[in-house]
C-alpha positions as CSV (number, residue, x, y, z in Angstrom):
1,X,26.4,57.9,70.3
2,X,24.1,56.8,72.6
3,X,23.7,59.8,74.1
4,X,22.4,61.3,71.4
5,X,20.0,58.2,70.7
6,X,18.1,59.1,74.5
7,X,18.0,62.3,73.6
8,X,16.8,62.4,70.2
9,X,13.7,58.8,71.4
10,X,13.4,61.6,74.2
11,X,12.6,64.5,72.3
12,X,10.3,62.0,70.4
13,X,8.5,61.0,73.6
14,X,7.6,64.6,74.7
15,X,6.3,64.6,71.6
16,X,3.3,63.1,71.4
17,X,1.9,60.5,69.7
18,X,1.5,61.1,65.9
19,X,4.1,63.6,66.2
20,X,5.6,64.3,62.4
21,X,2.6,62.6,60.8
22,X,0.4,63.6,58.4
23,X,-3.0,65.0,60.2
24,X,-6.4,62.4,60.4
25,X,-8.1,62.7,57.6
26,X,-11.4,64.7,58.6
27,X,-14.3,62.3,59.1
28,X,-17.2,62.1,57.7
29,X,-19.4,64.0,58.9
30,X,-17.2,66.7,58.9
31,X,-16.7,66.7,54.8
32,X,-20.6,66.8,54.9
33,X,-20.9,69.5,57.4
34,X,-18.0,71.3,54.6
35,X,-20.6,70.9,51.6
36,X,-23.5,72.4,53.5
37,X,-22.3,74.5,53.8
38,X,-20.7,75.4,50.7
39,X,-24.2,74.6,49.1
40,X,-25.7,77.4,51.4
41,X,-23.0,79.6,50.1
42,X,-23.8,78.4,46.5
43,X,-27.5,79.4,46.8
44,X,-26.4,83.0,48.6
45,X,-24.2,83.5,46.2
46,X,-26.0,81.9,42.8
47,X,-23.1,80.2,42.5
48,X,-24.5,77.2,39.6
49,X,-21.2,76.0,39.1
50,X,-20.9,75.0,42.7
51,X,-24.4,73.5,42.6
52,X,-23.4,71.2,39.8
53,X,-20.4,69.6,42.1
54,X,-22.3,69.3,44.9
55,X,-25.9,67.9,43.0
56,X,-25.4,64.4,42.0
57,X,-27.2,63.3,38.5
58,X,-30.2,61.8,39.8
59,X,-31.1,64.8,42.0
60,X,-34.8,65.8,43.1
61,X,-35.9,67.8,45.7
62,X,-39.4,69.3,47.3
63,X,-39.8,72.8,47.6
64,X,-41.8,74.8,50.2
65,X,-44.7,75.1,48.4
66,X,-45.0,71.1,47.3
67,X,-43.3,71.7,44.1
68,X,-41.2,68.6,42.7
69,X,-37.9,69.5,40.9
70,X,-35.0,68.1,39.5
71,X,-31.4,68.9,39.0
72,X,-32.2,70.9,36.4
73,X,-35.4,72.9,37.6
74,X,-33.0,73.2,40.7
75,X,-29.9,75.0,38.7
76,X,-32.3,77.3,37.0
77,X,-33.9,78.3,39.4
78,X,-30.4,78.4,41.6
79,X,-29.0,81.3,39.0
80,X,-31.7,83.9,40.1
81,X,-30.4,85.3,43.5
82,X,-32.7,84.6,46.5
83,X,-35.0,86.5,47.8
84,X,-33.3,86.1,51.6
85,X,-31.5,89.0,53.8
86,X,-30.0,87.9,56.8
87,X,-30.0,84.2,56.3
88,X,-29.1,82.4,59.6
89,X,-28.6,79.1,60.2
90,X,-30.4,77.3,63.7
91,X,-27.8,73.7,64.4
92,X,-27.1,71.9,62.1
93,X,-27.4,68.0,62.1
94,X,-25.0,65.8,60.5
95,X,-25.8,61.8,61.3
96,X,-24.2,59.5,59.1
97,X,-25.0,56.6,57.7
98,X,-22.4,53.9,55.9
99,X,-22.4,55.8,52.6
100,X,-25.7,57.9,52.7
101,X,-25.7,60.4,54.8
102,X,-28.6,62.9,56.6
103,X,-28.1,67.0,57.1
104,X,-30.9,69.2,58.6
105,X,-31.4,72.6,59.7
106,X,-34.0,75.4,60.4
107,X,-32.8,78.5,58.8
108,X,-34.6,82.5,59.5
109,X,-34.2,85.0,56.9
110,X,-35.6,88.1,56.1
111,X,-37.5,88.9,52.2
112,X,-36.3,92.0,51.1
113,X,-40.6,92.9,52.0
114,X,-39.1,92.2,55.8
115,X,-40.9,90.0,56.2
116,X,-39.5,86.7,59.0
117,X,-39.2,83.0,57.5
118,X,-38.5,79.9,59.2
119,X,-37.3,77.4,57.0
120,X,-36.8,73.6,58.1
121,X,-34.7,71.7,55.1
122,X,-33.5,68.5,54.3
123,X,-30.6,67.0,52.8
124,X,-29.6,63.4,51.3
125,X,-26.0,62.7,50.9
126,X,-24.8,59.9,49.3
127,X,-21.1,58.5,48.8
128,X,-20.5,57.8,44.9
129,X,-17.1,56.7,44.3
130,X,-14.9,59.3,46.0
131,X,-17.3,62.8,47.0
132,X,-20.2,63.2,48.8
133,X,-23.5,64.3,46.3
134,X,-26.7,65.3,47.7
135,X,-29.9,63.6,45.8
136,X,-32.6,64.9,48.0
137,X,-33.6,68.2,49.2
138,X,-36.6,69.2,50.8
139,X,-37.6,72.2,52.8
140,X,-40.4,72.7,54.6
141,X,-41.7,76.1,55.5
142,X,-43.0,76.6,59.7
143,X,-45.3,78.1,60.8
144,X,-45.0,81.4,62.9
145,X,-46.0,81.2,66.2
146,X,-49.3,81.1,67.5
147,X,-50.1,83.6,70.2
């Protein structure tokens, strides 16, 4: 019996800490990063249902042309196919401050006519109960480099 217990103890020690335990819950940063990926996929797929689950009821945003839109206007716009081909997202920065998170990235794409566009976007997520919701986004067009 003692030999069996020693063998079991040795096996557990070799397995390392946390062996057999549940995986660690994702960090807030990981959760928000995944939601940001969902946001980009929803944009490309015109997935209004996914946007409904991502956006807070009091959501608002600023478009690259300076117009301010609310949740209803955003959802109407999200239903329209985007004029974005070959969308590339640059390094995504996520900073979590308690129940608030800021997301920022540089996005590049081509329009159907071949025109290249670069846009910076920022989003503010707020934890509401167990869920993170987007309360604010802002897109800023990036001017082409001067030659």
